[in-house]
TORLO-684155 format. One record per atom (N, C-alpha, C, CB): atom name; x, y, z. Coordinates in steps of 0.02 Angstrom, whole numbers. Glycine has a CB too. Example, Ala and Ser with C-alpha at 12.3 -4.5 7.8 and 13.67 -1.06 7.14 Angstrom:
residues 2
N:660:-284:390
CA:615:-225:390
C:660:-165:390
CB:565:-224:452
N:642:-112:354
CA:684:-53:357
C:645:2:394
CB:704:-30:286
end
This chain:
residues 265
N:-3964:-878:-5223
CA:-3979:-840:-5137
C:-3890:-797:-5119
CB:-3999:-934:-5052
N:-3910:-740:-5117
CA:-3849:-687:-5123
C:-3839:-692:-5036
CB:-3873:-591:-5164
N:-3860:-722:-4996
CA:-3829:-725:-4906
C:-3796:-805:-4911
CB:-3911:-720:-4825
N:-3746:-802:-4926
CA:-3686:-860:-4899
C:-3718:-879:-4870
CB:-3621:-853:-4865
N:-3714:-956:-4854
CA:-3742:-1005:-4819
C:-3689:-1022:-4747
CB:-3753:-1070:-4875
N:-3730:-1038:-4687
CA:-3725:-1041:-4626
C:-3651:-1091:-4623
CB:-3799:-1069:-4595
N:-3610:-1079:-4586
CA:-3559:-1117:-4577
C:-3515:-1094:-4504
CB:-3517:-1112:-4645
N:-3492:-1169:-4474
CA:-3464:-1159:-4422
C:-3408:-1108:-4401
CB:-3450:-1207:-4414
N:-3364:-1096:-4447
CA:-3307:-1020:-4449
C:-3322:-970:-4477
CB:-3243:-1023:-4482
N:-3394:-973:-4492
CA:-3412:-909:-4524
C:-3462:-854:-4474
CB:-3453:-932:-4595
N:-3458:-789:-4478
CA:-3501:-756:-4430
C:-3536:-709:-4474
CB:-3463:-721:-4369
N:-3586:-673:-4452
CA:-3605:-618:-4482
C:-3596:-552:-4422
CB:-3682:-632:-4512
N:-3578:-512:-4432
CA:-3566:-462:-4375
C:-3602:-408:-4406
CB:-3486:-443:-4355
N:-3631:-398:-4323
CA:-3689:-340:-4342
C:-3671:-283:-4270
CB:-3792:-381:-4341
N:-3657:-228:-4319
CA:-3642:-164:-4259
C:-3713:-144:-4242
CB:-3594:-85:-4290
N:-3732:-100:-4180
CA:-3768:-76:-4144
C:-3802:-135:-4148
CB:-3795:-15:-4155
N:-3798:-180:-4113
CA:-3844:-243:-4083
C:-3867:-224:-4034
CB:-3813:-308:-4066
N:-3850:-194:-3975
CA:-3876:-191:-3912
C:-3952:-183:-3914
CB:-3845:-137:-3877
N:-4013:-160:-3951
CA:-4071:-152:-3949
C:-4090:-144:-4015
CB:-4089:-107:-3909
N:-4148:-132:-4033
CA:-4187:-121:-4096
C:-4167:-152:-4157
CB:-4189:-56:-4110
N:-4164:-121:-4206
CA:-4181:-153:-4259
C:-4094:-203:-4272
CB:-4211:-87:-4324
N:-4062:-177:-4236
CA:-3980:-204:-4255
C:-4003:-275:-4201
CB:-3889:-135:-4220
N:-4029:-279:-4148
CA:-4027:-336:-4118
C:-4076:-389:-4145
CB:-4035:-324:-4053
N:-4143:-356:-4191
CA:-4177:-396:-4212
C:-4155:-432:-4284
CB:-4234:-366:-4209
N:-4115:-389:-4322
CA:-4075:-421:-4357
C:-4029:-469:-4343
CB:-4052:-387:-4379
N:-3976:-481:-4304
CA:-3967:-529:-4263
C:-4030:-572:-4256
CB:-3944:-503:-4204
N:-4065:-571:-4233
CA:-4112:-622:-4196
C:-4127:-674:-4281
CB:-4204:-571:-4149
N:-4149:-617:-4337
CA:-4169:-648:-4390
C:-4104:-691:-4424
CB:-4201:-593:-4436
N:-4050:-677:-4422
CA:-3979:-715:-4440
C:-4007:-781:-4400
CB:-3891:-675:-4405
N:-3976:-763:-4330
CA:-3990:-827:-4319
C:-4042:-872:-4302
CB:-3963:-835:-4290
N:-4110:-852:-4333
CA:-4148:-896:-4355
C:-4160:-940:-4412
CB:-4180:-875:-4350
N:-4113:-912:-4443
CA:-4094:-951:-4504
C:-4032:-992:-4517
CB:-4094:-910:-4551
N:-4000:-994:-4451
CA:-3944:-1042:-4454
C:-3884:-1009:-4438
CB:-3937:-1075:-4519
N:-3881:-924:-4445
CA:-3811:-901:-4454
C:-3789:-891:-4380
CB:-3803:-831:-4500
N:-3718:-905:-4386
CA:-3696:-871:-4313
C:-3679:-807:-4322
CB:-3636:-902:-4276
N:-3667:-779:-4269
CA:-3663:-704:-4269
C:-3629:-656:-4225
CB:-3718:-685:-4266
N:-3580:-608:-4223
CA:-3550:-571:-4196
C:-3571:-507:-4179
CB:-3508:-573:-4222
N:-3603:-512:-4125
CA:-3650:-426:-4097
C:-3607:-379:-4067
CB:-3715:-434:-4028
N:-3599:-328:-4098
CA:-3547:-276:-4090
C:-3599:-212:-4045
CB:-3510:-249:-4179
N:-3581:-188:-3995
CA:-3608:-116:-3970
C:-3562:-101:-3915
CB:-3691:-113:-3942
N:-3583:-32:-3887
CA:-3541:-5:-3836
C:-3554:-34:-3771
CB:-3548:65:-3832
N:-3611:-54:-3757
CA:-3645:-92:-3671
C:-3637:-161:-3693
CB:-3748:-76:-3642
N:-3587:-189:-3644
CA:-3573:-266:-3629
C:-3625:-283:-3618
CB:-3531:-291:-3577
N:-3671:-260:-3572
CA:-3726:-290:-3501
C:-3773:-319:-3548
CB:-3772:-223:-3437
N:-3789:-265:-3613
CA:-3848:-281:-3665
C:-3821:-341:-3701
CB:-3867:-216:-3722
N:-3765:-321:-3726
CA:-3742:-379:-3780
C:-3722:-445:-3744
CB:-3675:-353:-3826
N:-3733:-459:-3688
CA:-3728:-525:-3640
C:-3799:-551:-3646
CB:-3705:-510:-3554
N:-3842:-488:-3628
CA:-3913:-541:-3605
C:-3940:-560:-3691
CB:-3997:-483:-3543
N:-3918:-515:-3741
CA:-3955:-531:-3808
C:-3915:-588:-3848
CB:-3961:-461:-3858
N:-3830:-608:-3826
CA:-3822:-655:-3844
C:-3838:-733:-3795
CB:-3765:-637:-3864
N:-3866:-725:-3734
CA:-3883:-773:-3700
C:-3961:-805:-3720
CB:-3876:-747:-3633
N:-4004:-751:-3735
CA:-4049:-759:-3787
C:-4054:-801:-3857
CB:-4052:-707:-3800
N:-4008:-770:-3882
CA:-3979:-811:-3966
C:-3970:-862:-3946
CB:-3909:-793:-4011
N:-3931:-890:-3911
CA:-3885:-945:-3907
C:-3962:-1005:-3859
CB:-3790:-914:-3849
N:-3989:-978:-3828
CA:-4057:-1029:-3808
C:-4098:-1047:-3862
CB:-4109:-996:-3758
N:-4103:-1003:-3927
CA:-4156:-998:-3956
C:-4136:-1048:-4006
CB:-4178:-930:-3975
N:-4062:-1063:-4052
CA:-4049:-1088:-4094
C:-3969:-1133:-4085
CB:-4061:-1038:-4140
N:-3932:-1119:-4036
CA:-3875:-1160:-4025
C:-3806:-1140:-4077
CB:-3902:-1236:-4037
N:-3834:-1099:-4115
CA:-3789:-1078:-4153
C:-3722:-1038:-4128
CB:-3823:-1045:-4191
N:-3692:-1011:-4146
CA:-3609:-978:-4121
C:-3622:-909:-4121
CB:-3535:-991:-4180
N:-3611:-889:-4040
CA:-3639:-804:-4033
C:-3578:-772:-3999
CB:-3718:-788:-3976
N:-3558:-724:-4037
CA:-3502:-683:-3993
C:-3521:-614:-3989
CB:-3426:-685:-4024
N:-3499:-609:-3940
CA:-3496:-527:-3907
C:-3439:-500:-3930
CB:-3493:-518:-3821
N:-3422:-416:-3956
CA:-3365:-396:-3953
C:-3395:-314:-3935
CB:-3317:-417:-4021
N:-3375:-289:-3866
CA:-3395:-216:-3836
C:-3345:-166:-3872
CB:-3386:-212:-3746
N:-3372:-135:-3936
CA:-3331:-73:-3949
C:-3361:-3:-3980
CB:-3280:-94:-3996
N:-3322:58:-3968
CA:-3344:109:-3964
C:-3331:125:-4058
CB:-3307:154:-3899
N:-3382:118:-4117
CA:-3381:100:-4166
C:-3361:172:-4202
CB:-3439:61:-4180
N:-3393:223:-4178
CA:-3352:281:-4184
C:-3268:306:-4196
CB:-3369:300:-4137
N:-3230:247:-4143
CA:-3159:263:-4120
C:-3140:223:-4178
CB:-3129:240:-4039
N:-3076:250:-4237
CA:-3051:208:-4274
C:-3007:161:-4251
CB:-3028:236:-4316
N:-2970:169:-4187
CA:-2922:127:-4152
C:-2968:68:-4123
CB:-2880:169:-4091
N:-3031:77:-4090
CA:-3078:40:-4074
C:-3091:-12:-4124
CB:-3129:77:-4060
N:-3130:7:-4185
CA:-3124:-36:-4252
C:-3083:-85:-4243
CB:-3099:-2:-4312
N:-3015:-49:-4256
CA:-2959:-102:-4282
C:-2952:-149:-4221
CB:-2878:-65:-4303
N:-2949:-132:-4144
CA:-2955:-196:-4105
C:-3012:-243:-4113
CB:-2955:-180:-4039
N:-3073:-220:-4141
CA:-3134:-252:-4146
C:-3106:-314:-4192
CB:-3198:-201:-4179
N:-3087:-285:-4246
CA:-3056:-326:-4303
C:-3015:-376:-4281
CB:-3017:-287:-4350
N:-2955:-356:-4243
CA:-2921:-409:-4221
C:-2957:-447:-4183
CB:-2870:-394:-4190
N:-2993:-444:-4120
CA:-3021:-471:-4092
C:-3064:-551:-4128
CB:-3051:-416:-4069
N:-3117:-512:-4177
CA:-3134:-566:-4203
C:-3102:-609:-4254
CB:-3181:-553:-4217
N:-3039:-585:-4274
CA:-2974:-640:-4312
C:-2956:-697:-4264
CB:-2892:-596:-4329
N:-2941:-671:-4203
CA:-2894:-702:-4145
C:-2962:-769:-4128
CB:-2869:-628:-4061
N:-3033:-746:-4143
CA:-3078:-793:-4095
C:-3082:-844:-4194
CB:-3184:-739:-4040
N:-3041:-850:-4221
CA:-3038:-894:-4290
C:-3112:-888:-4335
CB:-3025:-984:-4267
N:-3134:-819:-4329
CA:-3187:-812:-4369
C:-3180:-775:-4437
CB:-3233:-782:-4332
N:-3220:-796:-4499
CA:-3224:-759:-4545
C:-3303:-732:-4580
CB:-3182:-793:-4586
N:-3278:-658:-4572
CA:-3343:-618:-4575
C:-3368:-625:-4643
CB:-3335:-541:-4556
N:-3424:-647:-4652
CA:-3463:-653:-4723
C:-3523:-612:-4750
CB:-3489:-715:-4726
N:-3546:-609:-4672
CA:-3588:-535:-4676
C:-3586:-493:-4634
CB:-3650:-536:-4678
N:-3572:-441:-4669
CA:-3566:-377:-4621
C:-3628:-326:-4622
CB:-3499:-334:-4642
N:-3642:-308:-4572
CA:-3724:-269:-4543
C:-3694:-211:-4536
CB:-3770:-294:-4462
N:-3687:-162:-4554
CA:-3670:-91:-4532
C:-3746:-53:-4508
CB:-3629:-47:-4604
N:-3756:-74:-4424
CA:-3816:-36:-4414
C:-3804:17:-4340
CB:-3883:-97:-4405
N:-3748:39:-4329
CA:-3716:88:-4280
C:-3750:132:-4314
CB:-3635:98:-4270
N:-3776:175:-4267
CA:-3775:270:-4281
C:-3830:259:-4245
CB:-3785:322:-4369
N:-3832:358:-4247
CA:-3863:396:-4193
C:-3884:456:-4222
CB:-3818:409:-4134
N:-3921:490:-4212
CA:-3959:562:-4230
C:-3968:617:-4178
CB:-4032:549:-4252
N:-3986:678:-4191
CA:-3969:730:-4166
C:-4055:771:-4203
CB:-3879:755:-4191
N:-4075:802:-4175
CA:-4135:865:-4190
C:-4124:929:-4151
CB:-4215:841:-4168
N:-4123:964:-4218
CA:-4132:1054:-4189
C:-4096:1086:-4242
CB:-4090:1081:-4104
N:-4106:1156:-4225
CA:-4074:1198:-4268
C:-3988:1183:-4265
CB:-4097:1274:-4247
N:-3950:1188:-4327
CA:-3894:1151:-4329
C:-3859:1205:-4289
CB:-3865:1128:-4401
N:-3841:1258:-4286
CA:-3815:1317:-4258
C:-3813:1325:-4191
CB:-3844:1366:-4281
N:-3869:1285:-4158
CA:-3883:1276:-4079
C:-3875:1198:-4058
CB:-3964:1303:-4059
N:-3839:1168:-4114
CA:-3810:1085:-4071
C:-3747:1088:-4066
CB:-3821:1007:-4111
N:-3729:1017:-4018
CA:-3658:1023:-4007
C:-3606:994:-4043
CB:-3647:1006:-3954
N:-3564:1044:-4078
CA:-3524:1023:-4140
C:-3493:958:-4112
CB:-3464:1082:-4167
N:-3476:949:-4064
CA:-3422:878:-4055
C:-3469:825:-4063
CB:-3379:866:-3973
N:-3538:828:-4059
CA:-3580:781:-4039
C:-3583:774:-4124
CB:-3651:800:-3985
N:-3619:819:-4154
CA:-3613:794:-4244
C:-3564:776:-4273
CB:-3626:840:-4291
N:-3493:808:-4257
CA:-3446:781:-4286
C:-3442:701:-4251
CB:-3384:829:-4279
N:-3446:673:-4203
CA:-3458:609:-4177
C:-3512:560:-4231
CB:-3490:624:-4100
N:-3556:613:-4233
CA:-3622:591:-4290
C:-3592:550:-4351
CB:-3665:668:-4329
N:-3545:611:-4401
CA:-3527:568:-4450
C:-3469:528:-4455
CB:-3529:598:-4495
N:-3441:523:-4400
CA:-3377:468:-4384
C:-3431:402:-4377
CB:-3320:488:-4296
N:-3475:412:-4348
CA:-3516:332:-4335
C:-3546:312:-4394
CB:-3581:331:-4278
N:-3592:358:-4400
CA:-3646:357:-4457
C:-3601:344:-4517
CB:-3693:430:-4464
N:-3572:377:-4557
CA:-3532:370:-4615
C:-3457:324:-4620
CB:-3520:439:-4631
N:-3402:383:-4555
CA:-3340:346:-4594
C:-3329:279:-4569
CB:-3269:385:-4584
N:-3371:259:-4511
CA:-3362:169:-4486
C:-3399:142:-4547
CB:-3409:137:-4397
N:-3457:160:-4591
CA:-3466:119:-4648
C:-3416:99:-4689
CB:-3505:144:-4685
N:-3389:148:-4697
CA:-3336:137:-4755
C:-3271:100:-4725
CB:-3312:213:-4789
N:-3267:108:-4683
CA:-3197:82:-4627
C:-3214:14:-4631
CB:-3193:113:-4531
N:-3252:-11:-4603
CA:-3295:-72:-4597
C:-3291:-109:-4665
CB:-3373:-53:-4577
N:-3326:-80:-4720
CA:-3340:-120:-4776
C:-3267:-123:-4821
CB:-3407:-86:-4818
N:-3229:-63:-4807
CA:-3163:-81:-4831
C:-3121:-138:-4814
CB:-3129:-36:-4820
N:-3124:-156:-4739
CA:-3104:-206:-4711
C:-3124:-288:-4723
CB:-3118:-186:-4658
N:-3204:-290:-4747
CA:-3207:-349:-4748
C:-3219:-348:-4809
CB:-3244:-380:-4707
N:-3240:-308:-4851
CA:-3271:-341:-4916
C:-3216:-358:-4961
CB:-3322:-292:-4957
N:-3145:-341:-4963
CA:-3097:-362:-5018
C:-3101:-457:-4991
CB:-2999:-309:-5007
N:-3108:-453:-4937
CA:-3101:-523:-4922
C:-3153:-567:-4946
CB:-3096:-532:-4853
N:-3224:-551:-4935
CA:-3266:-585:-4973
C:-3277:-593:-5051
CB:-3312:-567:-4952
N:-3230:-525:-5082
CA:-3216:-545:-5139
C:-3201:-591:-5162
CB:-3192:-524:-5155
N:-3138:-606:-5144
CA:-3089:-634:-5159
C:-3111:-720:-5157
CB:-3033:-607:-5111
N:-3178:-719:-5081
CA:-3185:-791:-5066
C:-3230:-805:-5140
CB:-3229:-809:-4982
N:-3279:-743:-5151
CA:-3333:-755:-5218
C:-3393:-765:-5169
CB:-3317:-834:-5279
N:-3389:-724:-5115
CA:-3478:-736:-5073
C:-3450:-679:-5006
CB:-3506:-857:-5031
N:-3536:-673:-5006
CA:-3538:-607:-4949
C:-3586:-548:-4958
CB:-3467:-571:-4946
N:-3587:-532:-4892
CA:-3671:-484:-4910
C:-3649:-441:-4857
CB:-3768:-527:-4896
N:-3662:-370:-4889
CA:-3646:-318:-4829
C:-3730:-269:-4835
CB:-3553:-257:-4851
N:-3762:-260:-4785
CA:-3830:-226:-4745
C:-3799:-163:-4726
CB:-3863:-271:-4670
N:-3811:-108:-4761
CA:-3797:-48:-4715
C:-3861:-23:-4710
CB:-3745:8:-4742
N:-3875:4:-4638
CA:-3945:51:-4624
C:-3940:116:-4626
CB:-3976:44:-4559
N:-3985:141:-4677
CA:-3976:212:-4681
C:-4036:232:-4647
CB:-3966:243:-4753
N:-4086:257:-4689
CA:-4149:282:-4673
C:-4193:329:-4722
CB:-4137:314:-4615
N:-4257:339:-4717
CA:-4290:356:-4771
C:-4255:428:-4755
CB:-4376:342:-4776
N:-4228:458:-4692
CA:-4195:531:-4709
C:-4147:528:-4758
CB:-4160:564:-4651
N:-4125:467:-4806
CA:-4079:500:-4834
C:-4111:501:-4925
CB:-4001:459:-4813
N:-4179:507:-4926
CA:-4193:523:-4982
C:-4206:621:-4966
CB:-4261:468:-5008
N:-4202:648:-4936
CA:-4206:708:-4940
C:-4170:732:-4871
CB:-4278:727:-4952
N:-4158:795:-4901
CA:-4112:856:-4847
C:-4168:851:-4769
CB:-4115:971:-4896
N:-4145:851:-4710
CA:-4203:871:-4648
C:-4191:936:-4617
CB:-4202:816:-4583
N:-4213:961:-4645
CA:-4210:1051:-4592
C:-4213:1008:-4502
CB:-4330:1130:-4613
N:-4170:1043:-4472
CA:-4180:1024:-4378
C:-4146:948:-4390
CB:-4290:1017:-4334
N:-4120:915:-4445
CA:-4079:859:-4439
C:-4038:844:-4496
CB:-4116:806:-4424
N:-4001:912:-4511
CA:-3941:920:-4543
C:-3907:876:-4559
CB:-3908:949:-4519
N:-3875:856:-4497
CA:-3806:800:-4510
C:-3834:742:-4523
CB:-3750:785:-4446
N:-3886:712:-4482
CA:-3923:645:-4479
C:-3926:644:-4561
CB:-4006:644:-4430
N:-3980:683:-4589
CA:-4003:668:-4642
C:-3933:657:-4697
CB:-4057:724:-4657
N:-3899:704:-4696
CA:-3830:710:-4746
C:-3800:654:-4725
CB:-3775:777:-4738
N:-3780:607:-4671
CA:-3736:546:-4652
C:-3802:491:-4684
CB:-3709:539:-4549
N:-3851:500:-4693
CA:-3894:446:-4727
C:-3880:445:-4788
CB:-3965:452:-4723
N:-3898:499:-4810
CA:-3875:509:-4880
C:-3822:485:-4894
CB:-3870:568:-4900
N:-3765:503:-4874
CA:-3699:464:-4888
C:-3699:381:-4884
CB:-3645:491:-4834
N:-3720:371:-4829
CA:-3725:284:-4830
C:-3765:246:-4893
CB:-3768:258:-4758
N:-3827:292:-4904
CA:-3868:253:-4965
C:-3833:266:-5026
CB:-3949:279:-4976
N:-3818:323:-5044
CA:-3746:341:-5098
C:-3695:301:-5112
CB:-3704:393:-5079
N:-3661:289:-5046
CA:-3608:231:-5048
C:-3618:177:-5051
CB:-3574:226:-5007
N:-3677:135:-5035
CA:-3694:85:-5032
C:-3736:59:-5115
CB:-3731:89:-4967
N:-3747:114:-5141
CA:-3796:112:-5209
C:-3722:79:-5240
CB:-3838:204:-5251
N:-3671:144:-5260
CA:-3615:140:-5292
C:-3566:75:-5282
CB:-3585:197:-5276
N:-3580:42:-5207
CA:-3547:-6:-5205
C:-3603:-69:-5228
CB:-3513:-8:-5137
N:-3633:-69:-5233
CA:-3683:-141:-5257
C:-3675:-132:-5334
CB:-3783:-139:-5231
N:-3669:-79:-5357
CA:-3640:-99:-5440
C:-3566:-113:-5433
CB:-3649:-30:-5503
N:-3516:-78:-5403
CA:-3443:-106:-5406
C:-3440:-175:-5396
CB:-3398:-76:-5355
N:-3487:-210:-5338
CA:-3486:-286:-5342
C:-3504:-337:-5381
CB:-3509:-303:-5307
N:-3570:-310:-5432
CA:-3584:-363:-5476
C:-3554:-394:-5511
CB:-3614:-355:-5506
N:-3560:-464:-5509
CA:-3525:-518:-5546
C:-3470:-548:-5500
CB:-3492:-490:-5613
N:-3464:-529:-5434
CA:-3409:-543:-5384
C:-3431:-616:-5348
CB:-3402:-475:-5325
N:-3515:-602:-5328
CA:-3533:-656:-5307
C:-3555:-642:-5205
CB:-3463:-711:-5333
N:-3540:-556:-5220
CA:-3533:-506:-5160
C:-3586:-468:-5167
CB:-3470:-461:-5156
N:-3633:-451:-5117
CA:-3692:-416:-5149
C:-3694:-356:-5078
CB:-3776:-479:-5165
N:-3724:-291:-5100
CA:-3734:-247:-5040
C:-3794:-204:-5040
CB:-3676:-203:-5033
N:-3832:-211:-4996
CA:-3893:-179:-4981
C:-3887:-123:-4937
CB:-3938:-223:-4954
N:-3939:-78:-4962
CA:-3958:-21:-4914
C:-4025:-46:-4866
CB:-3980:52:-4964
N:-4041:-30:-4803
CA:-4098:-45:-4797
C:-4114:51:-4763
CB:-4108:-127:-4745
N:-4177:54:-4775
CA:-4197:121:-4755
C:-4267:120:-4721
CB:-4198:167:-4817
N:-4268:104:-4678
CA:-4332:125:-4633
C:-4340:187:-4614
CB:-4336:93:-4574
N:-4415:190:-4620
CA:-4434:269:-4577
C:-4452:254:-4515
CB:-4499:318:-4606
N:-4507:287:-4470
CA:-4506:299:-4412
C:-4494:234:-4362
CB:-4565:334:-4403
N:-4469:207:-4334
CA:-4489:149:-4288
C:-4466:175:-4205
CB:-4443:70:-4316
N:-4512:149:-4159
CA:-4504:164:-4093
C:-4469:131:-4068
CB:-4549:165:-4059
N:-4395:164:-4064
CA:-4332:122:-4039
C:-4298:158:-3986
CB:-4279:107:-4095
N:-4241:173:-3977
CA:-4209:204:-3924
C:-4176:259:-3932
CB:-4172:167:-3898
N:-4180:254:-4019
CA:-4147:312:-4081
C:-4169:382:-4069
CB:-4175:296:-4166
N:-4254:376:-4059
CA:-4284:417:-4058
C:-4268:468:-3975
CB:-4348:384:-4078
N:-4267:426:-3933
CA:-4237:484:-3876
C:-4152:476:-3877
CB:-4271:464:-3781
N:-4130:454:-3895
CA:-4041:483:-3899
C:-4048:549:-3953
CB:-3972:407:-3944
N:-4100:554:-3994
CA:-4086:597:-4056
C:-4115:654:-4024
CB:-4121:575:-4132
N:-4165:640:-3960
CA:-4205:698:-3938
C:-4283:721:-3971
CB:-4157:754:-3948
N:-4295:663:-4010
CA:-4353:675:-4051
C:-4409:679:-4002
CB:-4363:621:-4105
N:-4464:694:-4023
CA:-4527:661:-3990
C:-4596:671:-4030
CB:-4537:694:-3916
N:-4598:623:-4062
CA:-4651:593:-4111
C:-4714:557:-4096
CB:-4621:548:-4148
N:-4722:569:-4034
CA:-4777:526:-4026
C:-4834:549:-4034
CB:-4780:498:-3973
N:-4836:608:-4079
CA:-4904:647:-4112
C:-4926:604:-4176
CB:-4886:733:-4140
N:-4889:567:-4198
CA:-4862:535:-4275
C:-4923:500:-4260
CB:-4777:487:-4294
N:-4963:485:-4316
CA:-5015:424:-4317
C:-4988:372:-4357
CB:-5086:444:-4347
N:-5035:306:-4304
CA:-5009:228:-4307
C:-4964:212:-4369
CB:-5075:175:-4311
N:-5014:221:-4422
CA:-4987:192:-4493
C:-4916:223:-4503
CB:-5039:215:-4561
N:-4888:291:-4488
CA:-4815:305:-4496
C:-4772:252:-4465
CB:-4796:373:-4464
N:-4787:229:-4403
CA:-4737:190:-4385
C:-4728:113:-4407
CB:-4740:194:-4322
N:-4656:103:-4372
CA:-4637:14:-4431
C:-4625:-12:-4350
CB:-4532:2:-4516
N:-4636:-95:-4356
CA:-4611:-130:-4295
C:-4540:-131:-4303
CB:-4640:-201:-4285
N:-4491:-135:-4273
CA:-4427:-148:-4267
C:-4402:-230:-4303
CB:-4414:-139:-4187
N:-4450:-276:-4278
CA:-4434:-344:-4289
C:-4453:-327:-4375
CB:-4486:-409:-4238
N:-4519:-321:-4386
CA:-4528:-299:-4462
C:-4480:-283:-4513
CB:-4561:-248:-4463
N:-4436:-227:-4494
CA:-4389:-190:-4528
C:-4339:-235:-4542
CB:-4366:-132:-4493
N:-4310:-268:-4486
CA:-4250:-309:-4487
C:-4251:-370:-4531
CB:-4237:-329:-4421
N:-4335:-396:-4531
CA:-4350:-450:-4556
C:-4356:-433:-4636
CB:-4410:-477:-4520
N:-4373:-371:-4644
CA:-4366:-350:-4728
C:-4292:-337:-4751
CB:-4410:-273:-4745
N:-4263:-325:-4708
CA:-4190:-337:-4708
C:-4137:-380:-4730
CB:-4181:-340:-4667
N:-4157:-418:-4697
CA:-4122:-487:-4714
C:-4155:-527:-4776
CB:-4126:-536:-4646
N:-4212:-526:-4777
CA:-4243:-529:-4850
C:-4222:-511:-4892
CB:-4289:-507:-4863
N:-4202:-436:-4904
CA:-4162:-397:-4943
C:-4102:-438:-4968
CB:-4142:-337:-4905
N:-4068:-434:-4913
CA:-4003:-473:-4908
C:-4007:-548:-4950
CB:-3989:-488:-4824
N:-4047:-588:-4933
CA:-4058:-631:-4959
C:-4070:-650:-5047
CB:-4096:-638:-4922
N:-4103:-605:-5065
CA:-4130:-596:-5133
C:-4067:-536:-5170
CB:-4223:-560:-5126
N:-4030:-504:-5138
CA:-3974:-462:-5174
C:-3998:-396:-5188
CB:-3950:-493:-5240
N:-4049:-388:-5167
CA:-4056:-324:-5165
C:-4026:-261:-5164
CB:-4075:-323:-5137
N:-4027:-202:-5211
CA:-3987:-142:-5189
C:-4023:-114:-5128
CB:-3981:-85:-5247
N:-4078:-103:-5139
CA:-4115:-66:-5085
C:-4180:-84:-5058
CB:-4125:-6:-5104
N:-4179:-58:-4978
CA:-4238:-96:-4950
C:-4279:-50:-4915
CB:-4218:-152:-4904
N:-4357:-25:-4937
CA:-4381:24:-4892
C:-4467:-14:-4880
CB:-4374:116:-4932
N:-4444:-20:-4817
CA:-4512:-61:-4780
C:-4559:-21:-4774
CB:-4505:-90:-4709
N:-4616:-45:-4815
CA:-4671:-12:-4806
C:-4699:50:-4853
CB:-4664:5:-4746
N:-4770:51:-4848
CA:-4791:64:-4915
C:-4769:133:-4920
CB:-4868:52:-4930
N:-4809:169:-4848
CA:-4801:242:-4826
C:-4720:275:-4856
CB:-4807:243:-4732
N:-4692:238:-4814
CA:-4616:254:-4825
C:-4586:233:-4899
CB:-4572:213:-4767
N:-4607:207:-4934
CA:-4593:194:-5005
C:-4634:272:-5046
CB:-4635:104:-5028
N:-4672:287:-5037
CA:-4704:337:-5077
C:-4681:391:-5026
CB:-4787:327:-5093
N:-4665:407:-4974
CA:-4612:469:-4965
C:-4546:475:-4992
CB:-4597:477:-4901
N:-4519:429:-4983
CA:-4438:405:-5024
C:-4446:442:-5078
CB:-4420:317:-5052
N:-4495:421:-5134
CA:-4498:416:-5214
C:-4520:514:-5195
CB:-4579:339:-5264
N:-4567:532:-5173
CA:-4567:605:-5172
C:-4508:631:-5125
CB:-4639:630:-5147
N:-4468:610:-5088
CA:-4401:654:-5090
C:-4356:666:-5133
CB:-4365:639:-5053
N:-4372:595:-5176
CA:-4333:616:-5238
C:-4337:651:-5293
CB:-4321:580:-5260
N:-4410:679:-5278
CA:-4428:700:-5343
C:-4480:783:-5340
CB:-4473:627:-5377
N:-4482:784:-5279
CA:-4536:846:-5262
C:-4461:905:-5277
CB:-4584:844:-5153
N:-4472:953:-5306
CA:-4426:999:-5286
C:-4396:1022:-5229
CB:-4443:1036:-5301
N:-4326:1019:-5232
CA:-4299:1036:-5188
C:-4306:1101:-5136
CB:-4258:1032:-5213
N:-4309:1153:-5172
CA:-4325:1208:-5130
C:-4387:1218:-5103
CB:-4312:1259:-5158
N:-4459:1173:-5159
CA:-4516:1154:-5112
C:-4506:1112:-5051
CB:-4564:1119:-5150
N:-4507:1040:-5066
CA:-4473:1019:-5008
C:-4444:1050:-4936
CB:-4431:999:-5033
N:-4390:1088:-4942
CA:-4367:1115:-4875
C:-4423:1159:-4857
CB:-4296:1154:-4877
N:-4439:1205:-4900
CA:-4496:1253:-4862
C:-4547:1217:-4818
CB:-4542:1293:-4918
N:-4573:1160:-4853
CA:-4627:1115:-4819
C:-4598:1078:-4751
CB:-4653:1054:-4875
N:-4544:1063:-4749
CA:-4517:1001:-4710
C:-4487:1063:-4645
CB:-4443:940:-4764
N:-4464:1134:-4667
CA:-4432:1156:-4608
C:-4482:1194:-4572
CB:-4369:1195:-4621
N:-4579:1200:-4610
CA:-4631:1200:-4555
C:-4657:1154:-4535
CB:-4677:1231:-4562
N:-4658:1096:-4558
CA:-4698:1056:-4527
C:-4655:973:-4485
CB:-4753:1044:-4591
N:-4601:984:-4484
CA:-4544:925:-4455
C:-4566:942:-4371
CB:-4436:945:-4480
N:-4572:882:-4369
CA:-4584:875:-4290
C:-4517:874:-4246
CB:-4624:805:-4273
N:-4512:941:-4250
CA:-4445:949:-4197
C:-4434:1032:-4178
CB:-4362:918:-4242
N:-4420:1048:-4125
CA:-4408:1101:-4108
C:-4369:1164:-4129
CB:-4398:1087:-4072
end
């Protein structure tokens, strides 16, 4: 099993855990007996989830409020985790957001914030925790990308590029870590009805039901992927077919089709 066994002094650090996939990943880890440190900006949301998790399993649950897009805040978060005497043996980089619209009409600072959170923070936290995992000879990393990682998306140029970065980075990291006892897995969900959609300004209510995945199902698939040491997890047959098409359809044709049918104004 690639996922390290639970230990009183170890923790699974889960970012973006205040709702959606991040919260469900924390639930899936706690259900397996792991202690978790849940991280997000909204303290009240974290406190509510922490109370639920403690009631369900009785494991150690810590909360840390942090704006993960800020490098200084990430350093403070790391120091706070260390001060609590916790060893991060599982790292889940789930925090992220998207936007929607023609790039020239989007707010540039918001797009740059997206790159800092979706891409820079992933590299930073992996850099801060993976070395120690390798030294211990055990550990696991789950980086949450998207099926958007498999092709460029007009009207979501920065978002799809940031998730492509996460996928490529984690693919290479997975191979770098071969034989060390540490694994790296990318989780690439398709459309999930979470707060991500409203934050990004996406209105996908017209998509058929078979396109959608449940957050808890996606989270469970990701944690199972960690347990098996898989390189990439794409939950759902439709999403796997789309990911395959995104990799092999000629880029020019894909862009023309996506530009006409992608459900963003």
